[in-house]
C-alpha positions in Angstrom: 18.8 16.8 14.5 17.6 20.0 16.1 14.8 19.9 18.6 12.4 22.5 15.8 12.9 19.7 13.4 12.1 16.8 16.0 9.3 18.5 16.7 7.8 19.4 13.2 8.2 15.5 12.4 6.1 14.9 15.6 3.6 17.5 14.3 3.4 15.5 11.0 3.0 11.7 12.7 0.8 12.1 15.8 -2.5 13.0 13.7 -1.7 9.9 11.1 -1.3 7.8 14.4 -4.4 9.1 16.1 -6.1 8.7 12.5 -4.8 5.0 12.3 -4.3 2.8 15.2 -3.1 0.4 12.8 -0.2 2.5 12.0 1.0 2.5 15.6 0.9 -1.4 15.4 2.7 -1.5 12.2 5.7 0.9 12.9 6.1 -1.1 16.3 6.4 -4.4 14.6 8.2 -3.0 11.7 11.9 -3.3 13.1 11.1 -7.1 14.2 10.8 -7.8 10.3 14.9 -6.7 10.2 15.5 -9.5 13.0 13.9 -12.2 11.4 15.9 -15.2 9.9 14.5 -14.5 6.5 16.1 -12.9 3.5 15.4 -9.3 2.6 14.0 -10.3 -1.5 11.8 -13.1 0.6 10.1 -10.3 2.5 9.8 -7.9 -0.4 8.7 -10.8 -2.2 6.2 -11.9 0.5 5.0 -8.2 0.4 4.8 -7.7 -3.6 2.4 -11.3 -3.5 0.5 -9.8 -0.1 -0.3 -6.5 -2.2 -1.2 -8.4 -5.4 -3.5 -10.7 -3.3 -5.4 -8.0 -2.1 -5.8 -6.1 -5.4 -7.3 -9.5 -6.8 -10.0 -9.5 -4.0 -10.4 -6.0 -4.3 -11.1 -6.3 -8.5 -13.8 -9.2 -7.4 -15.6 -6.5 -5.7 -15.7 -3.6 -7.6 -16.0 -5.1 -11.1 -19.5 -6.8 -10.3 -20.7 -3.7 -8.6 -19.6 -1.1 -11.4 -21.3 -3.6 -14.2 -24.1 -3.6 -11.7 -24.4 0.1 -11.7 -24.1 0.2 -15.3 -20.5 1.4 -15.9 -19.1 0.2 -19.5 -15.4 -0.1 -20.5 -13.8 -1.0 -24.0 -10.5 -2.0 -24.5 -8.5 0.2 -26.3 -5.5 -1.4 -27.7 -2.0 0.2 -27.6 -1.3 1.9 -30.7 2.3 2.4 -31.7 3.1 5.5 -33.9 6.0 5.6 -36.1 8.1 8.6 -36.7 
């Protein structure tokens, strides 16, 4: 890897790290996940379940706010066309 490529990557990553300090800690801890005795599949499933639980809590907050504000939505069933 050349120095110009290294500095280009540094210029892209540094503003992200300045903006979001949690990203710095996440990147520091991430290599430790590879050293755990857990399998990769269990790590992936755990991350997926975490994202799902986070999404449920977000829906529990967003939907009542949207209904309170007056947003209306009508479910449209999927239609299948035969050609």
